[in-house]
C-alpha positions as CSV (number, residue, x, y, z in Angstrom):
1,X,-2.8,1.9,0.0
2,X,-4.5,1.9,3.4
3,X,-2.7,2.6,6.7
4,X,-2.8,-1.0,8.0
5,X,-1.5,-2.5,4.8
6,X,1.3,0.1,4.5
7,X,2.3,-0.4,8.1
8,X,2.5,-4.2,7.7
9,X,4.7,-3.8,4.6
10,X,7.1,-1.4,6.3
11,X,7.4,-3.4,9.5
12,X,8.0,-6.7,7.5
13,X,10.8,-5.1,5.5
14,X,12.5,-3.6,8.6
15,X,12.1,-6.8,10.6
16,X,13.8,-8.8,7.9
17,X,16.6,-6.3,7.8
18,X,16.9,-6.5,11.6
19,X,17.2,-10.3,11.5
20,X,19.9,-10.2,8.9
21,X,22.0,-7.4,10.5
22,X,21.5,-8.1,14.2
23,X,21.0,-11.8,14.6
24,X,18.7,-11.2,17.6
25,X,15.6,-13.1,18.8
26,X,13.7,-9.8,19.2
27,X,13.0,-7.7,16.1
28,X,13.0,-4.0,16.8
29,X,11.0,-1.6,14.7
30,X,13.3,1.0,13.1
31,X,11.5,4.4,13.0
32,X,14.3,6.9,13.4
33,X,16.8,7.7,10.7
34,X,19.9,9.8,11.4
35,X,23.4,10.5,10.2
36,X,26.6,9.5,12.1
37,X,30.3,9.5,11.6
38,X,31.0,6.8,14.2
39,X,32.4,4.5,11.5
40,X,34.8,7.3,10.4
41,X,32.6,8.7,7.7
42,X,29.2,10.2,7.6
43,X,26.6,7.4,7.0
44,X,22.8,6.9,7.5
45,X,21.7,4.7,10.4
46,X,18.3,3.5,11.6
47,X,17.2,2.9,15.2
48,X,14.1,2.2,17.2
49,X,12.1,4.7,19.2
50,X,14.2,4.0,22.3
51,X,17.4,4.6,20.4
52,X,18.7,1.1,21.5
53,X,18.9,-1.2,18.4
54,X,20.6,0.3,15.3
55,X,21.8,-0.6,11.9
56,X,24.1,1.1,9.4
57,X,22.1,1.6,6.2
58,X,24.7,3.2,3.8
59,X,28.4,2.8,2.9
60,X,29.4,5.8,0.8
61,X,33.1,6.8,0.4
62,X,32.6,10.5,1.1
63,X,29.6,11.4,3.3
64,X,25.8,10.8,3.6
65,X,23.4,12.9,5.6
66,X,20.0,14.7,5.9
67,X,17.8,11.6,5.7
68,X,14.1,12.0,4.9
69,X,11.6,9.2,5.1
70,X,9.2,8.7,2.2
71,X,5.5,8.9,3.3
72,X,5.2,5.1,2.9
73,X,8.3,4.4,4.9
74,X,9.7,2.3,2.1
75,X,12.4,4.7,1.0
76,X,14.8,7.3,2.4
77,X,16.1,10.4,0.5
78,X,19.5,11.8,1.6
79,X,22.3,13.9,0.4
80,X,25.8,12.7,-0.4
81,X,29.2,14.3,-1.1
82,X,31.0,13.8,-4.4
83,X,34.1,15.3,-6.1
84,X,36.1,15.6,-2.9
85,X,33.1,17.2,-1.2
86,X,32.8,20.0,-3.7
87,X,29.5,18.6,-5.1
88,X,26.5,17.5,-2.9
89,X,23.8,15.4,-4.5
90,X,20.4,14.0,-3.6
91,X,20.0,10.2,-3.5
92,X,17.3,7.7,-2.6
93,X,17.6,4.3,-1.0
94,X,15.2,1.6,0.0
95,X,14.6,1.2,3.8
96,X,16.4,-2.1,3.7
97,X,19.5,-0.5,2.2
98,X,19.0,-1.7,-1.4
99,X,18.5,0.1,-4.7
100,X,20.5,3.3,-4.0
101,X,20.0,5.9,-6.8
102,X,21.7,9.2,-7.4
103,X,19.1,11.8,-8.5
104,X,21.0,15.1,-9.0
105,X,24.3,15.4,-10.7
106,X,25.0,19.2,-11.0
107,X,28.7,19.6,-10.5
108,X,29.8,22.1,-7.9
109,X,26.3,22.5,-6.5
110,X,25.4,21.8,-2.9
111,X,22.1,19.9,-2.9
112,X,20.7,19.1,0.5
113,X,17.6,18.9,2.8
114,X,15.4,16.6,0.7
115,X,11.7,16.4,1.5
116,X,9.0,14.1,0.0
117,X,5.6,15.3,-1.1
118,X,2.6,13.8,0.7
119,X,1.9,11.4,-2.2
120,X,5.6,10.4,-2.5
121,X,5.8,11.5,-6.1
122,X,8.0,14.5,-5.7
123,X,11.1,15.6,-3.7
124,X,11.9,19.2,-2.8
125,X,15.5,20.1,-2.0
126,X,17.8,23.0,-1.3
127,X,20.6,24.1,-3.8
128,X,23.4,26.4,-2.9
129,X,26.4,27.7,-4.9
130,X,28.4,30.8,-5.8
131,X,27.4,32.5,-9.0
132,X,29.8,33.9,-11.5
133,X,30.2,37.1,-9.5
134,X,30.9,35.2,-6.3
135,X,27.5,35.9,-4.8
136,X,26.1,33.0,-2.8
137,X,22.9,31.6,-4.2
138,X,20.3,29.7,-2.1
139,X,17.5,28.1,-4.2
140,X,14.7,25.7,-3.7
141,X,14.1,23.0,-6.3
142,X,11.5,20.2,-7.0
143,X,11.8,17.0,-9.0
144,X,9.9,13.8,-9.5
145,X,10.9,11.1,-7.0
146,X,12.8,9.3,-9.7
147,X,15.0,12.4,-10.4
148,X,13.2,13.5,-13.5
149,X,11.7,16.9,-14.3
150,X,14.1,18.9,-12.1
151,X,13.1,22.6,-11.9
152,X,13.9,25.6,-9.7
153,X,11.0,27.3,-7.9
154,X,11.9,30.7,-9.3
155,X,9.9,32.8,-6.8
156,X,11.6,31.4,-3.7
157,X,15.1,31.8,-2.2
158,X,16.3,29.9,0.9
159,X,16.6,26.4,2.1
160,X,15.2,23.6,4.3
161,X,12.1,22.9,2.3
162,X,9.4,20.7,3.9
163,X,6.3,19.5,2.2
164,X,3.0,19.9,4.0
165,X,0.1,17.3,3.5
166,X,-1.6,19.7,1.1
167,X,1.7,20.0,-0.9
168,X,2.6,23.5,0.2
169,X,6.2,24.2,1.2
170,X,7.6,25.3,4.5
171,X,11.1,26.7,4.2
172,X,13.5,29.3,5.6
173,X,14.4,32.4,3.7
174,X,17.9,33.2,2.6
175,X,20.7,33.2,5.2
176,X,21.5,36.5,6.9
177,X,18.1,37.0,8.6
178,X,16.3,33.9,7.8
179,X,12.5,33.7,8.5
180,X,10.2,30.7,8.4
181,X,7.9,31.0,5.4
182,X,5.2,29.0,3.6
183,X,4.2,29.0,-0.1
184,X,2.5,27.0,-2.7
185,X,4.7,24.5,-4.5
186,X,5.0,26.9,-7.5
187,X,6.2,29.7,-5.2
188,X,3.0,31.7,-5.2
189,X,1.0,32.8,-2.1
190,X,4.1,33.4,0.0
191,X,3.5,33.9,3.7
192,X,6.1,34.9,6.3
193,X,5.5,33.2,9.6
194,X,8.4,34.6,11.7
195,X,9.8,38.1,12.0
196,X,13.0,38.9,13.9
197,X,16.7,39.6,13.3
198,X,17.8,36.0,14.0
199,X,18.3,32.9,11.9
200,X,15.1,30.7,11.9
201,X,15.8,27.4,10.1
202,X,14.7,23.8,9.5
203,X,10.8,24.0,9.9
204,X,8.9,20.7,10.2
205,X,5.1,20.5,10.5
206,X,3.5,18.4,13.3
207,X,1.6,15.2,12.3
208,X,-1.8,16.9,13.0
209,X,-0.8,19.9,10.8
210,X,-1.3,22.4,13.6
211,X,2.2,23.3,14.8
212,X,5.7,23.9,13.3
213,X,8.9,23.0,15.0
214,X,12.0,25.0,14.0
215,X,15.4,26.1,15.2
216,X,16.4,29.7,16.0
217,X,19.2,31.7,17.5
218,X,17.0,34.6,18.6
219,X,18.0,34.1,22.2
220,X,21.8,33.9,21.6
221,X,22.3,30.4,20.4
222,X,20.4,27.9,18.4
223,X,17.5,26.3,20.3
224,X,14.3,24.4,19.3
225,X,11.1,26.4,19.1
226,X,7.4,25.6,18.3
227,X,4.7,27.8,16.9
228,X,1.2,27.4,15.5
229,X,0.8,26.9,11.8
230,X,-0.2,30.6,11.4
231,X,3.0,31.8,13.1
232,X,1.3,32.6,16.5
233,X,2.4,31.5,20.0
234,X,6.1,31.1,19.2
235,X,7.8,29.5,22.2
236,X,11.2,28.0,23.1
237,X,11.3,24.4,24.3
238,X,15.1,23.8,24.8
239,X,17.4,25.8,27.0
240,X,21.0,24.8,26.7
241,X,24.3,26.7,25.9
242,X,25.0,24.2,23.1
243,X,23.6,24.4,19.5
244,X,20.3,22.5,19.1
245,X,19.2,21.8,15.5
246,X,17.1,19.6,13.2
247,X,13.9,19.1,15.1
248,X,11.6,16.2,14.0
249,X,8.2,15.3,15.4
250,X,7.2,11.9,16.8
251,X,4.5,10.1,14.9
252,X,1.9,11.0,17.6
253,X,3.1,14.6,17.8
254,X,3.8,14.5,21.5
255,X,7.6,14.6,21.3
256,X,10.5,16.0,19.3
257,X,13.9,14.6,18.6
258,X,16.7,17.0,17.7
259,X,20.5,17.2,17.4
260,X,22.7,18.8,20.0
261,X,26.3,19.8,19.5
262,X,28.8,19.0,22.2
263,X,32.0,20.9,23.1
264,X,34.0,18.8,20.7
265,X,31.8,19.6,17.8
266,X,30.1,16.2,17.7
267,X,26.3,15.9,17.5
268,X,24.0,13.7,19.6
269,X,20.3,13.1,19.3
270,X,18.0,14.2,22.2
271,X,14.3,13.7,22.8
272,X,11.9,16.2,24.5
273,X,8.2,16.5,25.1
274,X,6.7,19.2,23.0
275,X,6.1,21.3,26.1
276,X,9.9,21.2,26.9
277,X,9.7,18.7,29.7
278,X,11.5,15.3,30.1
279,X,14.5,16.1,27.9
280,X,17.0,13.2,27.6
281,X,19.8,12.0,25.4
282,X,18.5,9.3,23.0
283,X,21.4,8.4,20.6
284,X,25.2,9.2,20.9
285,X,27.0,10.5,17.8
286,X,23.8,11.1,15.8
287,X,22.9,14.2,13.8
288,X,20.0,15.3,11.5
289,X,17.5,12.8,13.1
290,X,14.1,12.3,11.5
291,X,11.1,10.2,12.8
292,X,9.1,8.0,10.5
293,X,5.5,9.2,10.3
294,X,3.2,6.9,8.3
295,X,0.1,8.6,6.9
296,X,-3.3,7.3,8.1
């Protein structure tokens, strides 16, 4: 499907949703998905690039979070709590809120951080759990986008997997001294991109494939950083005593959105230019934001 056709399908779907939910003469284009507990429980919301118009997409009795747009923009993957929050599972839902499907069902496992392959046919996710000896396990799994053929990538440990356009995986290594790494989808050809005593988490590749945004506490608290795809030129772009997390690139690669924790433990979404200038708050009460990036 070509870019123009895909774009028209996505915009038509979201405009219909907007008209039904907002009853406004103008029809905003929803391009940012995020999680929020403003209704009293964690749910997925959509908003436009200005953070003004918004709609609530999910209504789950426990919690929804970690949204991830499919490459076509027609679906969103997310995680949800079950069993009084002792089980986390991966779900998918259409961008208009319909056709919710639960894909993973492993009881007592924490499945999170879904990411779509470039062709939309696979979803990678992180799985965490204590083994029989009480040791905490951090694994990376892949499945088909309908939930079939679930398998662990045996050579990799860590979390936050993110598919690159050539179907390699960016991820962070196991908690304790996490590094940003890249590997083939089968776990082979592992390359470590960062090297320090900090926690480097949540990598996301820029739309042009040249840079990686990530979060790191190497300077005392979690801030947003950018580096080249080969790990060179690592630089900090936020400077705030609060925790900054979950960076996501704009579709044109000029900006990033990210979540910032306030003194009360609530998260809000901010926007910043990739050079660290023009930082501003975009959405109140909004965590794990992710920007829609349609493939040309």
